[in-house]
C-alpha positions in Angstrom: 139.9 165.6 123.1 142.5 163.5 121.7 141.1 160.8 122.5 137.8 161.5 121.1 139.5 162.6 117.5 141.8 159.3 117.0 138.6 157.0 117.6 137.0 159.8 115.2 140.5 159.2 112.6 139.8 155.2 113.4 136.4 155.1 112.2 136.4 156.8 109.6 139.7 154.3 108.3 137.4 151.7 109.0 134.3 153.1 106.9 136.9 153.4 103.8 138.7 150.0 104.7 134.4 148.5 104.4 134.0 150.4 101.4 136.8 150.0 99.1 136.4 146.1 100.5 132.7 145.6 99.9 131.5 142.0 98.7 129.7 141.0 95.9 126.7 140.1 98.4 126.7 143.3 100.2 127.5 145.4 96.6 123.8 143.4 95.3 122.3 144.9 98.4 123.2 147.8 96.8 119.9 150.4 95.3 120.7 150.6 91.6 121.5 154.1 91.9 124.6 153.6 95.4 125.2 150.5 92.4 126.1 152.9 88.6 127.4 155.6 91.8 130.1 153.3 93.1 131.0 152.0 89.1 130.7 155.4 87.6 133.3 156.5 91.2 136.6 157.9 89.3 139.4 156.7 91.0 140.7 160.4 92.3 137.5 160.3 94.0 138.4 157.6 95.5 142.0 158.6 96.4 140.9 161.4 97.5 138.4 159.6 100.5 141.8 157.1 101.3 143.8 161.1 102.1 141.1 162.3 104.1 140.9 159.3 105.8 144.5 158.0 106.4 145.4 162.3 106.8 143.3 161.8 109.4 144.3 159.4 111.0 148.1 160.1 110.8 146.9 163.4 112.5 144.9 162.4 115.9 148.5 160.4 115.9 150.5 163.4 115.2 148.7 164.5 117.5 148.7 162.2 120.2 152.7 162.2 119.7 152.3 166.1 119.8 153.5 167.0 116.6 153.3 170.3 115.2 152.7 169.1 112.3 148.9 167.7 112.9 147.9 171.5 112.3 149.2 171.0 109.0 147.9 167.5 108.5 144.4 167.7 109.0 144.5 170.5 106.4 145.6 168.1 103.8 142.1 166.0 105.2 140.3 168.7 105.4 140.7 170.1 101.8 140.8 166.0 100.5 137.9 166.1 102.5 136.4 169.0 100.5 137.5 167.8 97.3 136.2 164.2 97.5 132.5 165.6 98.6 133.1 169.5 95.9 132.9 165.9 92.6 130.0 163.8 95.0 127.8 167.7 95.0 128.9 169.1 92.3 128.9 166.3 89.1 126.5 163.8 90.5 123.1 164.1 90.5 123.0 162.5 93.9 121.5 165.0 95.4 118.2 165.0 93.2 118.0 161.4 93.9 117.8 160.9 97.3 117.3 164.7 99.1 119.1 167.1 100.2 118.6 166.4 104.0 120.1 162.6 103.7 123.0 163.7 101.3 123.8 166.3 102.8 123.9 165.8 106.8 127.0 163.8 107.5 129.4 164.9 105.1 128.4 168.7 106.6 129.1 167.4 109.8 132.8 165.3 108.8 133.5 168.4 106.6 132.8 170.5 110.3 135.3 168.0 111.9 138.0 168.7 110.2 137.8 172.2 110.3 137.2 171.8 114.5 140.7 169.2 114.1 142.1 172.1 112.5 141.2 174.6 115.4 141.5 171.9 118.2 145.5 170.8 116.6 146.4 174.7 116.2 145.2 176.0 120.0 147.3 173.2 121.5 149.8 174.5 119.6 149.1 177.8 121.0 148.6 177.1 124.2 152.2 175.1 124.4 150.5 171.4 124.3 152.4 170.5 120.9 155.8 171.5 119.6 
């Protein structure tokens, strides 16, 4: 399971990198709404995104290293996820524009994965598998 968590973390880091380094041609292929959404994204939200994915990856590395800090690092990731998607769902019209299923399905999965990572790190710590 730890390898799956690490692969999930790596996928998050890759998605963040791809999102933040999008080129002009790819940006031009986005809808008008998506381009405006990106243009109006506050800097703190981008930071929350980065913190969410990087702390998830670091938490996975901590888990692989059998560090007791994995749990706390995964909690940081979840807090950043809630901040990031909280802004998206509360301060934007994304749900109204794209619909509730399209807008919330993957973010819900991401949050559930973060909760699972916290639970897993806590469980393996209690079993003595990590320090």
